[in-house]
C-alpha positions as CSV (number, residue, x, y, z in Angstrom):
1,C,14.3,132.0,127.3
2,I,13.1,132.0,131.1
3,A,13.0,128.7,132.7
4,R,11.2,128.0,135.9
5,R,11.6,124.6,137.3
6,I,8.7,122.3,138.4
7,E,8.8,119.9,141.5
8,D,5.6,117.4,140.9
9,P,5.7,113.8,142.4
10,V,4.1,113.3,138.4
11,L,7.5,114.3,137.0
12,R,9.3,111.5,139.1
13,T,6.9,108.6,138.4
14,L,7.3,109.4,134.7
15,D,10.8,109.3,135.0
16,E,11.0,106.1,137.1
17,A,8.7,104.5,134.8
18,G,9.9,105.3,131.7
19,N,13.4,103.6,133.5
20,L,11.3,100.3,134.1
21,A,10.0,100.1,130.5
22,S,13.6,101.1,128.6
23,Q,14.7,97.8,130.9
24,G,11.7,95.3,129.6
25,H,9.6,96.0,132.9
26,F,6.2,96.8,131.6
27,T,3.9,96.2,133.9
28,Q,5.0,97.9,137.0
29,A,6.3,100.8,134.6
30,R,2.0,100.4,134.1
31,E,1.4,100.0,137.8
32,L,3.2,103.4,138.5
33,L,1.3,105.2,135.7
34,E,-2.2,103.5,136.2
35,N,-1.7,105.0,140.3
36,V,-0.6,108.3,138.9
37,S,-3.3,111.3,140.3
38,T,-4.6,112.6,137.4
39,P,-2.7,115.8,136.8
40,R,-3.6,119.1,135.0
41,G,-2.0,120.6,132.0
42,A,1.1,120.0,130.6
43,L,2.0,116.8,132.8
44,A,-1.6,115.5,131.8
45,L,-0.2,115.4,128.3
46,E,2.8,114.0,129.4
47,L,0.9,111.3,131.1
48,L,-1.1,110.4,128.1
49,L,2.1,110.3,125.9
50,A,4.0,107.9,128.5
51,Q,0.9,105.4,128.6
52,G,0.7,105.8,124.8
53,E,4.3,104.6,124.3
54,L,4.1,102.2,127.0
55,E,0.8,100.5,125.1
56,M,2.9,100.7,122.2
57,A,5.9,98.7,123.2
58,E,3.7,95.9,124.5
59,R,1.7,96.0,121.2
60,A,-1.4,96.8,122.6
61,G,-2.4,99.1,119.3
62,D,-6.3,99.9,120.4
63,L,-4.7,101.2,123.9
64,A,-2.2,103.2,122.4
65,A,-4.0,104.2,120.5
66,R,-6.4,105.5,122.6
67,A,-4.0,107.4,124.7
68,F,-2.4,109.5,121.9
69,F,-6.3,110.4,120.6
70,Q,-6.7,112.0,123.9
71,A,-3.3,113.6,123.9
72,R,-3.9,115.1,120.7
73,D,-7.6,116.1,122.0
74,L,-5.9,117.9,124.4
75,E,-3.0,119.4,122.8
76,P,-3.6,119.0,118.8
77,H,-0.6,120.8,118.0
78,D,2.2,118.2,119.6
79,A,3.9,116.4,117.3
80,R,4.4,113.5,119.5
81,A,0.5,112.6,119.6
82,L,0.3,112.4,115.9
83,T,3.7,110.4,115.2
84,G,2.4,107.6,117.8
85,L,-0.7,107.6,115.9
86,S,1.1,107.7,112.5
87,R,3.3,104.9,113.6
88,I,-0.3,103.4,114.8
89,A,-1.6,103.2,111.1
90,L,1.9,102.2,110.0
91,S,2.0,99.0,111.7
92,I,-1.9,97.9,110.8
93,G,-1.1,98.8,107.1
94,E,-2.8,101.7,106.9
95,N,-0.5,103.8,105.1
96,Q,-1.8,106.5,103.3
97,D,-3.4,107.6,106.9
98,A,0.3,107.0,108.1
99,L,1.7,109.2,106.0
100,R,-1.2,112.0,106.2
101,L,-0.8,112.0,110.1
102,A,2.9,112.4,109.6
103,M,2.9,115.1,107.6
104,D,0.3,116.7,110.1
105,A,3.3,116.3,112.7
106,V,5.9,118.0,110.9
107,R,3.3,120.9,109.9
108,A,2.6,121.2,113.6
109,Q,6.0,121.8,114.9
110,P,8.5,121.9,111.7
111,A,11.3,121.7,114.6
112,S,10.3,118.3,115.6
113,A,13.3,115.8,115.0
114,L,10.7,113.4,115.9
115,A,8.4,114.1,113.1
116,A,11.0,114.3,110.7
117,A,11.8,110.8,111.2
118,T,8.0,109.3,111.5
119,L,7.7,110.9,108.5
120,A,10.9,109.2,106.6
121,I,10.2,105.9,108.0
122,V,6.5,106.0,106.6
123,G,7.9,107.9,103.2
124,E,10.4,104.8,103.0
125,R,7.5,101.8,103.3
126,L,5.6,104.5,100.7
127,E,8.5,105.2,98.0
128,H,8.1,108.7,99.0
129,P,10.6,111.0,97.2
130,E,10.8,113.2,100.3
131,A,12.0,110.5,102.6
132,F,15.3,111.0,102.2
133,S,15.0,115.0,102.4
134,A,13.2,113.5,105.8
135,W,16.1,111.9,107.3
136,R,18.4,114.7,106.4
137,A,16.1,117.3,108.2
138,A,15.4,115.2,110.9
139,V,19.5,114.4,111.3
140,N,19.9,118.3,111.3
141,L,17.7,118.7,114.6
142,A,19.0,115.9,116.1
143,P,22.7,115.6,115.1
144,D,23.5,113.1,118.3
145,D,20.6,111.0,117.9
146,V,22.3,107.1,116.7
147,G,18.3,105.8,115.6
148,M,18.2,108.8,113.3
149,V,21.6,109.1,112.4
150,T,21.7,105.4,111.3
151,G,18.2,105.9,109.4
152,L,19.8,108.8,107.4
153,G,22.7,106.3,107.1
154,L,20.7,103.6,105.7
155,A,18.8,105.8,103.6
156,A,21.6,107.5,102.0
157,A,23.7,103.8,101.4
158,A,20.7,102.9,99.2
159,R,20.9,105.9,97.3
160,G,24.9,105.3,96.8
161,E,25.7,108.6,98.6
162,Y,28.4,107.0,101.2
163,H,30.3,109.8,101.7
164,Y,27.2,111.9,102.9
165,A,26.2,109.4,105.1
166,I,29.4,108.5,106.9
167,C,29.5,112.9,107.7
168,A,26.8,112.5,109.5
169,F,28.5,109.4,111.8
170,D,31.2,111.8,111.8
171,R,29.3,114.6,113.3
172,A,27.6,112.4,115.4
173,R,30.8,111.4,117.1
174,A,31.0,115.3,118.2
175,Y,28.5,114.9,120.9
176,G,30.1,111.9,122.2
177,D,31.6,108.0,122.1
178,D,29.2,105.8,123.8
179,F,27.0,104.7,121.2
180,G,26.9,101.2,121.2
181,A,28.4,98.7,118.7
182,E,25.8,98.4,116.0
183,F,26.8,102.5,115.3
184,H,30.2,101.1,115.0
185,V,29.0,98.2,112.7
186,T,26.9,100.3,110.6
187,L,29.6,102.7,109.8
188,G,31.8,100.2,109.3
189,W,29.9,99.0,106.1
190,L,29.4,102.7,104.8
191,L,33.5,102.5,104.9
192,L,34.0,99.4,103.5
193,A,31.3,100.4,100.7
194,D,33.2,103.5,100.0
195,G,36.4,101.7,99.7
196,R,37.8,102.7,103.3
197,R,39.1,98.9,104.1
198,H,41.1,99.6,107.0
199,D,38.6,102.3,108.6
200,A,36.1,99.6,108.5
201,A,38.1,97.5,110.0
202,L,39.0,100.0,112.9
203,E,35.4,100.0,113.4
204,A,34.4,96.4,113.2
205,R,37.3,95.9,116.3
206,H,35.8,98.7,118.0
207,A,32.8,97.1,117.9
208,Q,34.0,93.9,119.2
209,A,35.6,95.5,121.8
210,L,32.3,96.7,123.0
211,E,30.5,93.5,122.3
212,P,32.5,90.3,121.7
213,E,30.2,88.4,120.7
214,N,28.4,91.0,118.4
215,E,27.8,88.5,115.0
216,S,27.5,91.6,113.1
217,A,30.9,93.1,114.4
218,R,32.7,89.9,112.8
219,E,31.2,89.4,109.6
220,L,32.4,93.1,109.2
221,Y,35.5,92.5,110.5
222,D,35.9,89.3,108.1
223,A,34.4,91.1,105.1
224,T,37.1,93.7,105.9
225,Q,39.9,90.7,105.3
226,T,38.4,89.5,102.6
227,R,38.6,92.4,100.6
228,K,42.0,92.4,101.1
229,V,42.6,89.4,99.9
230,E,41.0,90.0,96.6
């Protein structure tokens, strides 16, 4: 595999816009993207995808759909454009269209964790039998993604497969430990449901150390103490 470094102002602008959007500064992020001179090739695709995600974050569905449609026209086999359209369809209640687009994304890029996770989310909404398998595929493709691991954990818990979910969380820890309080809270509830009360209490304390005012962490810790009294 040979990689070639590309120096382009558009890349820096996309990165800066992404940072602004992650901090909730959507207006500034949009202004940055609107002022980018129209690039070609792969950068044009990245710009359209970034604009679509930004409009989605601001709940501007029509504008987001337009950007994702343009991205799909530019690169029909890019899973990101298809998953963006799938999420929009799901948000407006077009569930079958959402499922079709999510499946198209998986077929277009079987190794895309985003495509697998989107299929899992849509599948859960429709109670599709392959939803859990999609979660497993997503986590196998991106074992360090907290959102996907949490999605798998909740899906496994709904099936009573607590040990499987806990293993996914433990594997994620091999990639680092800066996952935030909610990671530890979710894992703690899974441990508690699996009968591992002491381990659950440790996760609750860890979450409280990260966010002392986290209500979910306090509820989890209280639950571990209640179980102890019982």
